[in-house]
C-alpha positions in Angstrom: 8.8 27.9 29.1 10.6 31.1 28.2 9.0 34.2 29.7 10.1 36.6 27.0 7.2 35.8 24.7 4.6 35.1 27.3 1.9 37.7 28.2 -1.1 37.7 30.4 -4.2 39.8 30.4 -5.4 41.7 33.5 -9.1 42.5 33.4 -10.6 44.3 36.4 -7.9 42.8 38.6 -9.0 39.2 37.6 -6.2 37.2 35.9 -6.9 34.6 33.2 -3.9 32.3 32.6 -2.8 32.0 29.0 -0.6 29.5 27.1 2.6 30.5 25.5 1.0 31.6 22.2 -1.6 33.7 23.9 -4.6 31.4 24.1 -6.5 30.5 27.3 -5.6 27.5 29.3 -9.0 26.1 28.9 -9.7 22.5 28.0 -9.6 22.9 24.2 -7.3 25.9 24.2 -9.6 27.7 21.6 -12.4 29.3 23.7 -12.3 32.5 25.6 -15.4 34.2 27.0 -18.3 34.0 24.7 -16.3 33.8 21.4 -15.1 30.5 19.9 -12.2 30.2 17.4 -10.8 27.2 15.7 -7.1 27.9 16.1 -5.0 25.5 14.1 -1.4 25.1 15.0 1.1 23.6 12.7 2.5 21.1 15.2 -1.0 19.8 16.1 -2.0 19.6 12.5 1.1 17.6 11.5 0.7 15.3 14.5 -2.9 14.5 13.4 -2.7 14.4 9.6 1.0 13.9 8.7 1.9 10.4 7.4 4.7 8.6 9.1 7.8 8.6 6.8 9.1 5.3 5.6 12.3 4.2 7.4 15.4 4.7 5.1 16.7 1.6 3.4 20.0 0.2 4.3 22.8 0.4 1.8 22.5 -3.2 0.6 18.8 -2.9 0.2 19.1 0.4 -1.7 21.7 -1.1 -3.9 19.5 -4.1 -4.6 16.5 -1.9 -5.4 18.6 0.2 -7.8 19.9 -2.9 -9.6 16.4 -4.4 -9.8 15.0 -1.2 -11.3 17.9 -0.9 -13.8 17.9 -4.5 -14.8 14.4 -6.1 -14.2 14.2 -9.8 -14.0 10.6 -10.7 -14.8 9.7 -11.1 -18.5 7.1 -8.3 -18.5 9.4 -5.8 -16.9 12.2 -6.7 -19.3 9.9 -6.2 -22.3 8.9 -2.8 -21.0 12.5 -1.9 -20.2 13.8 -2.7 -23.7 10.8 -1.1 -25.4 11.7 2.1 -23.5 15.3 1.8 -24.5 14.4 1.2 -28.2 11.4 3.5 -28.7 11.3 2.6 -32.5 9.5 -0.6 -31.4 6.6 1.1 -29.9 6.4 3.8 -32.6 6.5 1.3 -35.5 4.1 -1.1 -33.7 1.4 1.6 -34.1 2.5 2.7 -37.5 -0.3 3.0 -40.1 1.6 1.9 -43.2 -1.0 2.8 -45.9 -1.7 6.2 -44.4 1.7 7.3 -43.0 4.3 5.9 -45.4 3.4 8.3 -48.3 3.7 11.3 -46.0 7.0 10.1 -44.5 8.4 9.4 -48.0 7.6 12.9 -49.3 8.8 14.5 -46.1 12.0 12.4 -46.1 12.9 13.3 -49.7 12.2 17.0 -49.0 14.5 17.0 -46.0 17.1 15.0 -47.9 17.2 17.6 -50.6 17.9 20.2 -47.9 20.5 18.0 -46.2 22.8 18.0 -49.3 23.6 21.8 -49.5 23.3 22.4 -45.8 25.5 19.5 -44.9 28.3 20.6 -47.2 28.0 24.2 -46.1 28.1 23.5 -42.4 31.0 21.1 -42.8 32.9 24.0 -44.4 32.0 26.0 -41.3 33.6 23.3 -39.2 36.9 23.6 -41.2 36.2 20.1 -42.7 35.7 18.8 -46.3 32.1 19.3 -47.4 31.6 15.5 -47.9 31.8 15.1 -44.0 28.4 16.9 -43.9 26.9 14.3 -46.1 28.3 11.5 -43.8 26.6 13.2 -40.9 23.3 13.1 -42.7 23.5 9.3 -42.9 25.3 7.5 -40.1 24.1 9.3 -36.9 20.6 9.6 -38.3 20.2 5.8 -38.4 21.1 5.5 -34.8 18.6 8.2 -33.8 15.9 6.4 -35.7 16.4 3.4 -33.4 16.9 5.2 -30.1 15.2 8.6 -30.3 11.8 9.4 -28.9 10.9 12.4 -31.0 9.0 11.7 -34.2 9.6 14.9 -36.1 13.0 16.4 -35.4 15.6 16.2 -38.2 19.1 15.3 -37.1 22.4 16.2 -38.8 24.6 19.2 -39.2 23.8 22.5 -37.4 25.6 25.8 -37.2 26.5 25.8 -33.5 28.1 22.4 -33.4 29.9 23.1 -36.6 31.3 26.4 -35.2 32.4 24.8 -32.0 34.1 21.9 -33.8 35.8 24.4 -36.1 37.0 26.3 -33.1 38.7 23.1 -31.8 40.3 22.3 -35.1 41.6 25.8 -35.5 43.5 25.5 -32.3 45.7 22.8 -33.9 46.8 25.3 -36.5 49.3 26.4 -33.8 52.6 24.7 -34.5 52.9 23.6 -30.9 49.7 21.6 -31.1 50.1 20.6 -34.7 53.1 18.5 -33.7 50.7 16.3 -31.6 48.7 15.3 -34.6 51.3 15.6 -37.5 54.5 14.6 -35.7 57.7 16.6 -35.6 59.0 15.8 -39.1 55.8 16.4 -40.9 55.1 19.7 -39.0 58.6 20.9 -39.9 58.1 20.1 -43.6 54.8 22.0 -43.7 56.3 25.0 -41.9 59.0 25.3 -44.6 56.3 26.2 -47.1 54.7 28.9 -44.8 55.7 32.5 -45.2 54.9 35.2 -42.6 55.4 38.9 -42.3 56.2 38.7 -38.7 52.9 40.3 -37.7 50.4 37.5 -38.4 50.8 34.4 -36.2 52.4 31.4 -37.7 49.8 28.8 -38.7 50.1 25.3 -40.1 47.5 24.4 -42.7 46.4 20.9 -41.6 45.5 18.3 -44.2 41.9 17.2 -44.4 42.6 13.7 -43.0 44.1 15.3 -39.9 41.2 17.6 -39.5 38.8 14.6 -39.7 40.8 12.8 -37.0 40.4 15.8 -34.6 36.7 16.2 -35.4 35.9 12.5 -35.0 37.8 12.5 -31.7 35.7 15.4 -30.5 32.6 13.5 -31.7 33.5 10.4 -29.7 34.2 12.4 -26.5 30.8 14.3 -26.9 29.0 11.0 -27.4 30.6 9.5 -24.3 29.6 12.6 -22.2 26.0 12.5 -23.5 25.7 8.8 -23.0 26.9 9.1 -19.4 24.5 12.0 -18.8 21.7 9.9 -20.2 22.3 6.9 -17.9 22.7 9.3 -14.9 19.3 10.8 -15.9 20.7 14.3 -16.2 18.1 15.5 -18.7 17.2 18.2 -16.3 20.5 20.1 -17.0 19.0 22.2 -19.7 16.7 23.9 -17.2 19.8 25.9 -16.1 19.9 27.4 -19.6 17.2 30.0 -19.8 15.6 31.2 -23.0 17.2 34.7 -22.8 20.6 33.0 -22.3 20.1 30.7 -25.3 18.9 33.7 -27.3 22.0 35.8 -26.5 24.3 32.7 -27.0 22.9 31.8 -30.4 23.0 35.5 -31.6 26.6 35.9 -30.4 27.5 32.6 -32.1 25.9 33.9 -35.3 28.4 36.8 -35.3 31.2 34.3 -35.2 29.6 32.2 -37.9 29.1 35.2 -40.1 32.7 36.5 -39.7 34.1 33.0 -40.3 32.4 33.0 -43.7 33.7 36.4 -44.7 36.8 34.9 -46.3 34.7 32.7 -48.5 32.2 35.5 -49.5 35.0 37.9 -50.4 37.5 35.3 -51.6 40.2 36.1 -49.0 42.7 34.1 -47.0 42.3 35.5 -43.5 43.8 33.7 -40.5 41.2 33.0 -37.9 43.0 35.3 -35.4 43.4 38.2 -37.9 41.4 41.3 -38.4 39.0 42.4 -41.1 41.1 45.0 -42.9 42.0 42.6 -45.8 38.7 43.3 -47.5 40.6 45.7 -49.9 42.1 42.5 -51.4 38.6 41.1 -52.3 38.2 38.7 -55.2 35.6 40.6 -57.1 34.1 37.6 -59.1 33.8 35.7 -55.8 32.0 38.6 -54.2 29.6 39.0 -57.1 28.8 35.3 -57.1 28.2 35.5 -53.3 25.9 38.5 -53.6 23.8 36.9 -56.4 23.4 33.7 -54.5 22.4 35.4 -51.3 19.8 37.5 -53.1 18.3 34.5 -54.8 18.2 32.4 -51.6 16.7 35.3 -49.6 14.0 36.0 -52.1 12.9 32.4 -52.5 13.4 31.4 -48.9 11.9 34.4 -47.1 9.6 36.1 -49.6 8.2 32.9 -51.2 8.6 30.0 -48.8 7.7 31.8 -45.7 5.0 34.1 -47.2 3.1 31.3 -48.9 3.9 28.6 -46.4 0.2 27.7 -45.8 -0.4 27.2 -49.5 2.7 25.0 -50.2 3.0 21.4 -49.4 6.7 21.7 -49.1 9.1 24.7 -49.6 11.0 25.3 -52.7 14.5 23.7 -52.3 16.3 26.9 -53.3 19.6 25.9 -51.6 19.8 22.8 -53.8 19.0 24.8 -57.0 21.7 27.3 -56.1 24.2 24.5 -55.4 23.5 22.7 -58.7 23.5 26.0 -60.7 26.7 27.1 -59.1 28.4 23.8 -59.7 27.4 23.8 -63.4 28.5 27.4 -64.0 31.8 26.8 -62.2 32.4 23.6 -64.2 31.7 24.9 -67.6 33.1 28.5 -67.1 36.1 27.2 -65.2 35.7 29.7 -62.3 38.7 28.2 -60.4 41.2 28.6 -63.3 39.9 31.8 -64.8 38.8 33.8 -61.7 40.7 32.1 -59.0 37.6 31.1 -57.1 38.1 28.5 -54.3 36.1 25.4 -55.0 35.2 22.3 -52.9 37.7 20.1 -54.6 38.0 16.4 -54.6 35.0 14.5 -53.1 35.7 10.8 -52.6 33.1 8.4 -53.8 31.7 5.7 -51.5 31.4 5.4 -47.8 34.4 6.1 -45.5 36.4 3.3 -44.0 35.6 2.8 -40.3 38.4 4.1 -38.0 38.7 4.3 -34.3 39.3 7.9 -33.3 42.9 8.4 -32.0 41.9 11.1 -29.4 45.0 13.4 -29.9 45.6 15.9 -27.1 42.2 15.5 -25.4 43.0 18.0 -22.8 42.8 20.7 -25.5 39.1 20.1 -26.2 37.7 18.4 -23.1 35.9 21.5 -22.0 34.5 22.1 -25.5 33.3 18.5 -25.6 31.1 19.1 -22.5 29.9 22.5 -23.9 29.0 20.9 -27.2 27.2 18.1 -25.4 25.0 20.5 -23.4 24.4 23.0 -26.3 23.5 20.2 -28.7 21.2 18.6 -26.2 19.6 21.9 -25.3 18.8 22.6 -29.0 17.5 19.1 -29.6 15.3 18.7 -26.5 13.7 22.1 -27.0 12.7 21.2 -30.6 11.6 17.7 -29.4 9.4 19.3 -26.7 7.9 21.7 -29.1 7.0 18.9 -31.6 5.7 16.6 -29.0 3.4 19.2 -27.5 2.1 20.2 -31.0 1.3 16.6 -32.0 0.2 15.2 -28.6 2.8 12.6 -27.7 5.5 12.4 -25.0 9.2 12.2 -25.2 11.9 11.2 -22.7 14.7 13.7 -22.2 17.0 11.1 -20.7 16.5 8.7 -23.5 17.1 11.5 -26.0 20.5 12.0 -24.3 21.3 8.3 -24.8 20.2 8.5 -28.5 22.4 11.6 -29.1 25.4 10.0 -27.4 25.0 6.7 -29.2 24.7 8.5 -32.5 27.8 10.5 -31.9 29.8 7.5 -30.8 28.7 5.6 -33.9 29.3 8.5 -36.2 32.8 9.1 -34.8 34.0 5.8 -36.4 32.8 7.2 -39.8 34.5 10.6 -40.0 31.6 12.6 -38.4 31.6 15.4 -35.9 28.9 16.1 -33.3 25.4 16.3 -34.7 22.1 17.9 -33.4 18.6 18.8 -34.5 18.1 21.5 -37.1 15.3 24.0 -36.6 14.8 24.6 -40.3 14.9 21.0 -41.4 12.7 19.9 -38.5 10.1 22.5 -39.4 10.2 21.3 -43.0 9.9 17.6 -42.0 6.9 18.4 -39.9 5.2 20.7 -42.3 5.7 18.3 -45.2 3.6 15.7 -43.4 6.2 13.6 -41.7 4.7 11.2 -39.1 7.7 9.4 -37.7 11.5 9.1 -37.9 11.0 6.8 -40.9 11.1 10.1 -42.8 14.7 10.5 -41.6 15.5 7.0 -43.0 14.3 8.0 -46.4 16.3 11.2 -46.3 19.4 9.2 -45.2 18.9 6.8 -48.2 18.8 9.7 -50.5 22.0 11.1 -49.1 23.6 7.7 -49.3 22.8 7.6 -53.1 24.6 11.0 -53.4 27.6 9.8 -51.3 28.0 6.7 -53.4 27.4 7.9 -56.9 26.7 11.6 -57.3 29.1 13.2 -54.7 32.1 13.6 -57.1 30.0 15.7 -59.4 30.1 18.6 -56.8 33.9 19.0 -57.0 33.5 22.2 -59.0 31.1 23.8 -56.5 32.5 27.2 -55.3 32.9 27.6 -51.6 31.3 31.1 -51.8 28.0 29.4 -52.7 28.0 27.3 -49.5 29.0 30.4 -47.5 26.0 32.2 -49.0 23.7 29.5 -47.8 25.1 29.9 -44.2 24.9 33.8 -44.3 21.2 33.7 -45.3 20.5 31.1 -42.6 21.9 33.5 -40.0 19.1 36.0 -40.7 16.7 34.3 -38.2 19.4 34.4 -35.5 20.1 38.1 -36.0 16.4 38.9 -35.9 16.5 37.9 -32.2 17.7 41.5 -31.6 14.1 42.5 -32.2 13.0 40.6 -29.2 15.0 42.7 -26.8 12.4 45.4 -26.2 9.8 42.7 -25.3 12.3 40.9 -23.1 13.1 44.1 -21.2 9.4 44.8 -20.7 8.9 41.4 -19.2 12.0 41.3 -17.1 15.1 43.5 -16.8 17.0 40.5 -15.4 16.3 38.5 -18.6 17.3 41.5 -20.7 20.7 41.7 -19.1 21.2 37.9 -19.2 20.7 38.2 -23.0 23.1 41.1 -23.3 25.8 39.7 -21.1 25.7 36.3 -22.8 25.8 37.9 -26.2 28.8 40.2 -25.4 30.6 37.3 -23.7 30.2 35.0 -26.7 31.3 37.8 -29.1 34.3 39.0 -27.1 35.4 35.8 -25.4 34.3 33.3 -28.0 31.6 30.7 -27.8 32.9 28.3 -25.2 33.8 30.9 -22.5 30.7 32.9 -23.4 28.2 30.2 -22.6 29.9 29.5 -19.3 29.9 33.2 -18.4 26.2 33.4 -19.5 25.3 30.5 -17.2 27.2 32.0 -14.2 25.6 35.4 -14.8 22.1 33.7 -14.9 22.8 32.0 -11.6 24.0 35.3 -10.2 20.7 37.0 -11.2 18.8 34.3 -9.2 20.7 35.3 -6.1 20.2 39.0 -6.8 16.5 38.5 -7.2 16.2 36.7 -3.9 18.2 39.6 -2.3 16.0 42.2 -3.9 12.7 40.6 -2.9 11.0 43.1 -0.5 8.9 42.1 2.5 5.1 42.8 2.2 3.0 44.5 4.8 0.0 42.1 4.8 -3.4 43.3 5.9 -6.8 41.5 5.7 -9.4 42.2 3.1 -12.5 41.3 5.0 -14.8 40.9 2.0 -12.8 38.0 0.6 -11.0 36.9 3.9 -7.5 37.1 2.5 -4.3 38.9 3.5 -2.7 41.1 0.8 0.0 43.8 0.5 -1.6 47.0 1.7 0.5 49.0 -0.8 -1.0 47.2 -3.7 -4.5 46.4 -2.7 -7.5 48.5 -1.7 -9.9 47.9 1.2 -7.2 46.4 3.5 -7.7 47.0 7.2 -5.0 47.5 9.8 -4.9 45.2 12.8 -4.3 47.1 16.0 -1.1 46.1 17.7 -0.4 43.3 15.1 1.9 43.5 12.1 1.8 40.8 9.4 4.9 40.5 7.2 5.1 38.3 4.1 8.1 37.2 2.1 8.2 35.8 -1.4 11.6 34.2 -1.5 13.7 31.5 0.1 15.5 32.5 3.3 19.1 31.3 3.0 22.7 32.3 3.5 22.7 34.8 0.6 19.7 36.9 1.8 19.2 36.0 5.4 20.6 39.2 6.9 18.8 41.3 4.2 15.5 39.6 5.1 16.1 40.5 8.8 16.7 44.1 8.0 13.6 44.3 5.8 11.5 42.9 8.6 12.9 45.5 10.9 12.1 48.2 8.4 8.7 46.9 7.6 7.7 46.6 11.3 9.2 50.0 12.0 10.9 48.9 15.2 14.6 48.0 15.4 15.0 46.0 18.6 18.5 47.2 19.3 17.5 50.8 19.2 14.4 50.1 21.3 16.5 48.2 23.9 18.9 51.1 24.1 16.1 53.6 24.7 14.5 51.3 27.3 17.9 50.9 29.0 18.2 54.7 29.3 14.9 54.8 31.0 15.8 52.1 33.5 19.0 53.9 34.4 17.1 57.0 35.4 16.9 57.0 39.2 13.9 59.3 39.1 12.0 56.9 36.8 12.9 53.8 38.8 12.3 55.2 42.3 10.5 58.5 42.8 8.3 58.3 39.6 7.7 54.6 39.5 4.1 54.7 40.4 3.2 57.3 37.8 5.2 56.0 34.9 4.8 52.3 35.1 1.4 52.3 33.4 2.8 54.7 30.8 5.8 52.5 30.0 3.6 49.4 29.7 1.4 51.3 27.3 4.2 52.7 25.2 6.2 49.6 24.8 3.7 46.8 24.6 0.3 48.0 23.3 -0.8 48.0 19.7 -0.8 50.8 17.1 -3.6 51.7 14.7 -6.8 52.6 16.5 -5.3 54.0 19.7 -6.4 57.6 19.6 -8.0 57.3 23.0 -4.8 55.8 24.5 -2.7 58.7 23.0 -5.1 61.2 24.4 -5.0 59.7 27.9 -1.2 59.2 27.7 -0.8 62.9 26.8 -2.6 63.8 30.0 -0.1 61.6 31.9 2.8 63.4 30.1 1.4 66.8 31.1 1.5 65.7 34.7 5.1 64.5 34.3 7.4 66.4 36.6 10.7 64.8 35.7 13.5 66.3 33.6 13.0 67.5 30.0 15.2 64.7 28.6 13.2 62.0 30.3 10.0 63.7 29.0 11.3 63.6 25.4 12.2 60.0 25.7 8.7 59.0 26.9 7.1 61.1 24.2 9.2 59.4 21.5 8.3 56.0 22.9 4.6 57.0 22.8 4.7 58.2 19.2 6.2 54.9 18.0 3.9 52.1 16.8 3.3 50.3 20.1 3.4 46.8 18.6 2.8 43.7 20.7 2.7 40.9 18.1 4.4 40.3 14.8 3.2 37.5 12.4 5.7 36.4 9.7 3.9 34.6 6.8 6.1 31.8 5.5 3.6 30.4 3.0 5.6 31.7 0.0 9.0 30.8 1.4 10.0 27.7 -0.6 12.9 26.7 1.5 15.4 27.8 4.2 18.8 26.7 5.3 20.6 26.7 8.6 21.4 30.4 8.2 17.7 31.1 7.6 16.8 29.1 10.7 19.3 31.3 12.7 17.7 34.4 11.3 14.2 33.4 12.4 15.5 32.6 15.8 17.3 35.9 16.0 14.0 37.7 15.1 12.1 35.9 17.8 14.7 36.6 20.5 15.3 40.2 19.4 11.6 41.1 19.5 10.9 39.2 22.7 13.6 41.3 24.3 11.4 44.4 23.7 8.2 42.6 24.6 6.9 41.9 21.1 5.8 38.4 20.4 6.7 36.7 17.1 4.4 34.2 15.4 4.8 32.2 12.2 2.3 30.9 9.7 2.2 28.7 6.5 5.5 26.8 6.9 5.7 24.1 4.3 7.1 20.6 4.9 10.6 21.5 3.7 10.8 24.6 5.9 9.5 22.6 8.9 12.1 19.8 8.2 15.0 22.3 8.3 13.7 24.0 11.4 13.3 20.6 13.1 16.8 19.6 12.1 18.3 22.8 13.4 16.7 22.5 16.8 14.5 25.5 16.3 11.2 23.7 16.8 11.6 22.1 20.2 11.6 25.6 21.7 9.4 27.5 19.4 6.9 25.0 17.9 4.0 26.7 19.6 4.6 29.8 17.6 3.6 28.2 14.3 0.1 28.3 12.8 -1.4 26.9 9.7 -2.6 30.2 8.3 -2.1 33.9 9.0 -5.8 34.0 10.2 -5.1 31.4 12.8 -2.3 33.4 14.3 -4.3 36.7 14.2 -7.3 35.0 15.8 -5.2 33.7 18.5 -4.0 37.3 19.2 -7.6 38.5 19.0 -8.6 36.0 21.7 -5.8 37.4 23.9 -6.8 41.0 23.4 -10.6 40.6 23.3 -11.8 38.0 25.8 -15.5 38.9 25.6 -15.7 40.8 22.3 -17.7 39.7 19.2 -14.9 40.3 16.8 -15.7 37.0 15.0 -19.2 38.1 14.4 -18.7 41.7 13.2 -15.2 41.5 11.9 -13.9 44.3 14.1 -10.1 44.1 14.4 -9.9 47.0 16.9 -8.0 46.9 20.1 -9.7 46.3 23.5 -10.8 49.0 25.8 -7.9 50.7 27.5 -9.8 51.2 30.7 -10.4 47.5 31.1 -6.9 45.9 30.5 -3.2 46.3 30.4 -0.3 43.9 29.7 2.7 42.7 31.5 5.1 39.8 30.9 4.2 36.5 32.4 6.5 34.8 34.8 7.5 31.2 34.0 4.3 29.1 33.7 5.5 25.6 33.2 
């Protein structure tokens, strides 16, 4: 065994052989003198209690097991499998028809009333005809009723998906991309009617049918991505999107949503790439209509619905009242002809004809399709988790992905764009007494009636009314700015994640912003692991625990032993930083100590003429413990007074004496969640560096993952004896080495042994 980390105790010239970790070579290895310790080493513990791991399956067996799990053969397993894939069966099987159906009916009709104005408004945000929002309140909702596991969320149009879809459609306003959907001849004809001043970019105003083709293609692609993610069980992906990142993202997206509605609120024609200086051309009647609508919606929605929420069975549908009133005023006062207000225009009656999406120029929006998939899923699953926790049932994130994907694929054949769960409508559906997704079926039936018969009556609805609904809905998103002081108080890292994501979304747009936000979030995780300091652990005898001496009172130093803890993984990004922190915490940098020892060895006077008088001193200054060593310092000072060498040599010895004369270092790995190959090399480097200066390194609390990596990197075969179950085991083993006949276990004294009775020297090889 390596002699670098082996020591033996000399006591009145009688040697007692020790094992490599400092215990006696007695029969049980745990008894020295009249004091008995139960020293628990990790290797012995694992050998006695660790279960043998199952042998890995061969590839054919693993494949067969996966197929059997995915497609069960027995009847009972098949029934369970299909019940899991179609949760509506289990939900409706336990449905209390007499008690629950009145609640679902009232809740569904209430949500349906909200779906009408919100659907049309958010479709406008997506650069699509308002009737598309009504389609989305019907077709995808039916699929979610069959496949979804949440009983309370309301699916349909949402601001984020609408904004991202509108962003994709607006890219095709560029003539170079418009050709891919319109064709060369049709694009040339449309460009003939476009005038430009040479400053604004040239844009092609796409017909509604072309916009629907693009939107339905995005919807199909999003559905395919979500379906694949669901079958691959990737429901965990939202864990990479922290709450601060989502907050910054949604607030930044609210800025884009608000600015995109400026042209409707002020009655302007502003290209999406243009500035905001055309406000001087405002259509005054449109602006007045917008302000009046926003004031009415704000007063009823915030000051009435929210303030008296506990006293109201369901909120006042102010958006619907405003839409109906705006439509009637616009129709009878002829706002479009007399005041040049932009109106919704023709709304086709009846359901759309099913069409297979043509997927034009998919490379343009492939990245957006993945982003929409993740964003929509994140918003839906957070609402589903909240509702499930509140009402005491479980939901399946992977099955939710399948439900969203299937709904998007089905909706893409009926002129829909990607859908998601709405926070406001879900809250209303739950507060109105909804029990299951049957409430969504009732709301879908109500929307169907509007699509088939009532839809054309909204042709005179001014666009500014729908824009006003969106602007007031953004209030809750902008109020997230008020959370920043609280976020900063909790964590500065979370605060900067919020700020960086918000600025990235505002400056770089939504798609690039969310990617940058996620990358910055990952970067902060690395920074946190690099900034984690080591802890100087000392025992608190009253409670028998080891805590950081800089944070806790009544900690006691252990003479000659330093215990260092670390609350972070040890891997390639922080391995060298961890080693430096250990050096600083211990107070001894091995390289510097070796250079100073080398200078002493080179001195002929120390090696030859002064050998007899300095050897005990060198042993004492390089190997004995710090802390309670006043007597040793006093005796060593006498030795220095008798020193007759040069002044330089005297200064070197004095410096060595003043340093903490450490003989053991214990590194607590109990809070280290994992290490990699670099971390293993760092631990090996620490052991070898400190052994070179006669300081033994011990480890405690290594978990199974850390042990596995150390075993795989060939660290354990050489150093397995250095690992203990707890810090106390390692310290007790050192105590036994230092105090062979003391009663330290009885009175808790962690002091060092009497200097007159012992000294230390490295052991020779003791195989």
